[in-house]
Structures are given as structure tokens and as C-alpha cells.
C-alpha positions as CSV (number, residue, x, y, z in Angstrom):
1,M,13.3,134.9,-39.9
2,L,17.0,134.6,-40.9
3,A,16.4,130.9,-38.8
4,A,14.3,128.6,-37.1
5,N,14.6,125.6,-34.8
6,W,18.1,125.9,-35.9
7,R,20.0,122.9,-34.1
8,C,23.5,122.1,-33.6
9,N,25.6,119.6,-31.7
10,E,24.9,121.8,-28.9
11,G,21.3,122.6,-28.7
12,E,18.8,124.5,-30.6
13,L,17.3,128.0,-31.4
14,D,14.2,128.8,-32.3
15,L,13.5,132.2,-33.3
16,V,16.2,133.4,-35.1
17,L,14.2,137.2,-36.4
18,G,16.1,140.4,-38.3
19,G,16.4,140.8,-42.3
20,P,19.6,142.5,-43.7
21,G,17.6,146.2,-43.9
22,E,16.9,145.7,-39.6
23,A,19.0,147.3,-36.5
24,S,19.4,144.2,-34.6
25,Y,19.7,140.5,-34.3
26,V,17.3,139.3,-32.3
27,F,17.3,135.5,-30.8
28,C,13.7,134.1,-29.5
29,E,13.5,131.2,-26.9
30,V,9.2,130.7,-26.9
31,K,7.9,128.1,-24.1
32,A,4.5,126.8,-24.4
33,R,2.7,125.7,-21.6
34,S,-1.3,123.5,-21.6
35,S,-1.3,125.2,-17.5
36,S,0.5,127.8,-15.0
37,S,0.7,125.2,-12.6
38,F,4.5,124.8,-13.1
39,G,4.9,128.6,-13.4
40,T,4.8,130.6,-17.0
41,G,7.0,129.9,-20.1
42,L,8.4,133.1,-18.9
43,D,9.7,131.2,-15.5
44,A,11.1,129.1,-17.3
45,V,14.1,130.5,-19.0
46,T,16.4,129.9,-15.6
47,V,19.7,132.0,-16.0
48,L,21.8,128.3,-17.2
49,K,18.4,128.4,-20.8
50,Q,19.4,131.5,-20.8
51,R,23.2,130.8,-20.9
52,R,22.8,128.7,-23.4
53,V,20.8,130.2,-26.2
54,R,23.7,133.9,-25.5
55,R,25.5,130.4,-26.6
56,L,24.5,129.5,-30.0
57,A,23.5,132.9,-31.0
58,V,27.5,132.9,-31.0
59,R,27.9,130.3,-32.7
60,W,24.9,130.9,-35.2
61,L,26.7,134.5,-36.0
62,A,29.8,133.2,-36.1
63,E,28.4,130.3,-38.9
64,R,26.7,133.1,-40.8
65,R,28.0,136.9,-40.8
66,T,28.1,137.9,-43.7
67,R,31.9,138.7,-46.3
68,S,30.6,142.2,-45.2
69,E,30.3,142.1,-41.9
70,R,33.1,140.1,-41.6
71,A,35.1,142.8,-43.7
72,R,33.8,146.0,-41.7
73,K,34.1,144.2,-38.7
74,S,30.7,145.7,-37.8
75,F,28.8,144.4,-35.8
76,R,24.5,144.6,-35.5
77,P,23.1,144.7,-31.2
78,L,22.1,140.9,-30.0
79,R,18.6,141.1,-28.8
80,F,16.7,138.3,-26.8
81,D,13.0,137.6,-26.2
82,V,10.8,135.4,-24.7
83,A,7.6,134.0,-25.6
84,A,5.0,132.0,-23.4
85,V,2.3,130.8,-25.7
86,S,-0.6,129.5,-23.5
87,V,-3.9,128.4,-23.6
88,G,-6.5,131.6,-22.2
89,T,-10.3,131.1,-20.1
90,E,-11.5,130.2,-23.2
91,G,-9.3,127.8,-25.2
92,E,-7.4,130.5,-27.0
93,L,-3.8,130.9,-28.1
94,V,-2.2,133.7,-25.6
95,V,1.3,135.0,-26.8
96,E,2.9,137.2,-25.1
97,V,6.3,138.3,-25.6
98,L,8.9,139.9,-23.4
99,E,11.7,141.7,-25.4
100,G,15.1,142.6,-24.3
101,S,14.4,140.1,-20.9
102,F,18.1,139.3,-20.5
């Protein structure tokens, strides 16, 4: 994990994953719901939220790119995931991850 709850004046990234040996950076939006009355956590990531996460990812990358990445002018692929956390029928936590969701 590279960052958790990274904040700037434009908003927050929940999780940034992908260490030096990884092929890509993963930006994961986490949504928790105690019930599905208003939809699932996956439903909560609207187009507006997707745009914000993309914008924050660009800012995070601009601040964190390594010197060698800048020198090579290389970029790792980006992936945007959503993790939905909910409570199961027996009170257990259920985590559903949708990789490459946007």
C-alpha cells in the first residue's frame, strides 16, 4: 500500500496501491454500507465521484512520481477499483471488489 486516506484541498483518495515492483498503480474507492436501502457501495460511486478520483489520482502522481520515472518519462498504467463493504446476513463484513470499474 502506498497511501491510505490521502488528502489534499480537492478531496481524498481512500487507497493507493502498487509498490515499486508492481506493473500499475491502483486507486481504490472504498464505500461502506450498513444496509442496501439506498443501494450498494458500488452504486454509490457516481460519474461525478469517478471524475474526482481521477483528478485526485493525477495530483497524487504528480506529487509522488519518482525521479527515475520522471527521467525516463515513463508512466505506469492506472487502474481504478471500487471496494464495497457491507454487513452480511449473519453480521459478518462482506467485501466486494470490482477491479477496473472505471
